[in-house]
N, C-alpha and C positions, 0 to 999 in steps of 0.2 A: 475283270479282260473286257477289253471291246472286239466285237465280230461284227464286221461289214455283212449288212442283211440283202444278200443279192438275193435276185429273184429264186435261184436254186434251192439259196436256205430257205426262204419264205415258204416254197411248196413243200420242202422237206417238213419243214414244224409245222404246217398248217395242214397238211393230209396227213402227217405221222401222229399228229395229236388229235384230231377229227377220228382216225380209226383205233386210237389208243382207248379214248373214251366212249366211244360205240360201245366196243370189247368189253372195258371195265367196267360200265353201268351194269351190266347185265350179270356177270359170271369173276371179275376180278382181270389180273393178266395182262391190263391195260401197259407195265411198267418193259414189257416185253416188246412191244412199239417205240411209245413215245422216248425209253431212256436211248435208248440206238438210234433214235432218230436227232436226239439232242448232241450226240456225239459226232454223229455225220454232220451236222452243222459247226463243229469245231470246237465246241464247249471242252474245255478239261475235263478228267471224272470224278472232282470234288463239286466243280461246279454243277455239272450235268446233273450229277445226286439231286442237291438243294433247288434247283431250278425245273427239275421234275416235280418237289415235292410243290415250290407254287402251282403248277399248272395243274398237278394232280388234285392239290386241295377245291381249286375251283373247280376242276371237274367232279369230287366227291361230292362236294355242294349242293352242285347241282342235280344230280341223280339220287342225292338223299331225300332233296327238298319232293321232287318227282313222285318217289315212294311213299311217301310222306301225305304227299295228299290223295295219293292212292290207297288209302289204309294198308298201304302194308308193310307198316312196322311196328312191332310188338314195342309201343314205348315204354309200358312200364317194365317191362325186363332187360332191354338196352341201355336206357338209360342209368339203371345202377351199373352198368359195364362197363360205363363212356370214363369217369374217372379210373379206372384201372388202365384200361386202354390207351387214356394219355400219361400215365405214370410209366407205364412200358415204352411208349412211343420214346419218348423224350431220356430215359435211361438208356436207351438203343442206338440211341442218335448219338449220345455223349460217346458210348463204349465204342463205337464206329470210326472215333478219332485218333483210337489207341490199339486198337486191333484190327487186324486184315480180317475180312469177311472170305477169303479163299478154305476156310475148312471148314464151313458153314455147308459149301456145295453140295458135298455127294450127302448127305443129310438132305438137304433139300430136296432130291431127288430121285432118294428113297420114298420119302416121305411123298412127293409127289404121282410116283406109281403105284403104291397103295391106295390113296385118295379113286385117282380114275380107275384103277381094274375093279374097284369096290363099285363105285360110280356107273361102269359098265355091264357089270354081272347083277344091279339090282334095278332090272329094267325101268322095277315102276315106282320106284323111289323117287319121291319127291312128289308125284301127279297128286296124290292127298294127303295132307294134313294129317297126321295121329296125334300131336304134341296136345294135352291137357292142361296138364301144373306140371311147377319145377318142384320137385323132390328136393331136399336137403342135400344129397349127394350130387345129384344133377347141378346143382345151383355152386355146390365147389368146384364142380369140374369145368363149368362155363367161365365161371368165375379167374379160374386159373389159365382157361384157354385165350380169353381176353386178354391179360396180362401178357405172357408170353408171346400174343400172335401181334401186340402192341408191340413189344420191343421187337420183335425178329422184321416187323414191318420199319422203325426205326433203323437200324441194324444194317439190314439186308435189302428185302422189301418182296422179290420175286415170289409170288405165289400167294400171295397175302390174302387177298378178294377171295381166293379159289379155299382156302381151308378153312378160313371162316364160315363160309358157306356149308362147307363140310361138316362144321360143327355144328350150324344149325338144324342142318338135315338129319344128324344124329336125333337130332333131340325130338324129332319128328313133324316140324316143320315141309310146306311144299318149297319149289324150287322156289317161287316169284318171292313169298315174304321170308326165305333163309337169306335171297341175295337182298331185299331190303334191308334186313335188320346187318347184315354184314357190312352192306355201304356207309351204316350209320356209324359204325367200329371204325371203317374202315376210314372215315372222315376224319375223325375224332384222331387219329394215328397219323393222318396226314399233316392237320392242321398243327400237332403239338412238336412233330420232326420238324416242319417247316419253320418253326419260331426259333428253334436251337439253329438249324443251318442260317437263319438271317444273324442271329446272335455272331454268330461265326463268319461272318461276310460269305456266306458259299453260296447267293444264289445271283444269277443274273436278270433283274427285272423286265427288263426289254424281250429278251427272248419268251421270260417265261410268261406275261402278260401276254403275248403274240399265242404261243402254243396253249395257254389257257382260255383264249375267247374259240380258239378251235375247237377247243374238248367239251366246252360248256353248249355247244350244238352237238358236238358226239353224245354228250349225256342226256342231253334232251331225247334225242334220237334212239340210241340206244334202251331206255329206261322204259319211251313210251312203246318201244316194239316187244321187250320183255312182258310187260302189264297188260298188254292186249294178245297177246301168242301164249303168254302161260308157260306150262313146263315143257309141251313138246317142242319150242321153240330153246330154252335155257338150257332142257338136259345137253340134247347133242351139242350146243354150243360151250358149256362147261368142260364139257370129255375133250374136244378139240382144242381148246385153250390149252388145259392142263396138258396134253401131250404135247405142244409145242413149249410149252416150259420145259417138259422134263428136255425136249431136243436141243431148245436153247441151252437148258445149263450143261448138257452132258459134250453139247459143242465147244461153250466156254471152261469148263474145266479142262476138256483135252486140246483145246488152242492156247489157251494162255490168252 
């Protein structure tokens, strides 16, 4: 499907992409901004989902590399989780072609509310790392989380970054390192899902690359701010984005 790129559409895509990536680089939830921007640009839902994955992959790669260069990713831990996340994302994207996502929305709302309230009342959570080593039980739990959230990202998506950060916070990482580890797994699920969307011809490359370029810039700015400001910046943004995600999912559920 070809869409005429008017100045209005270009502004929507570029501004929406930058803001989405700035937020997503730190705490996830960029799809809350990017997907509505693509729909507003005139893309049908199936193309918007695939195009969002193209732009999101460019964004998550940029922020992943930024966190990696700053030493904020535990590669020894996360590289073991990458294959599981990839398998889950491919399976989730394929399942999306046959099963409607509406039934998943109420569960996501409940989980996001739990995550947000828990983080809100644990005021010092994520300020200082308490993680020492992975036990057998925590490794199994983390592996299952990577597989399930990879599947969720390929199938539905909203809140994936927030859920990944929450998982690493429970493990005992500080907010910034949790965000870095989450970004690597989020990039894995994005690119795995994107490959499936490409095979299904569900990507608008012109719009996706344009939004992706804006998102690369947003990712660079957002991840640098997170690394320099630390938990005092990331924590309130995490709570704010999770709250917006909840509001957005409730709105869509009741308005269709």
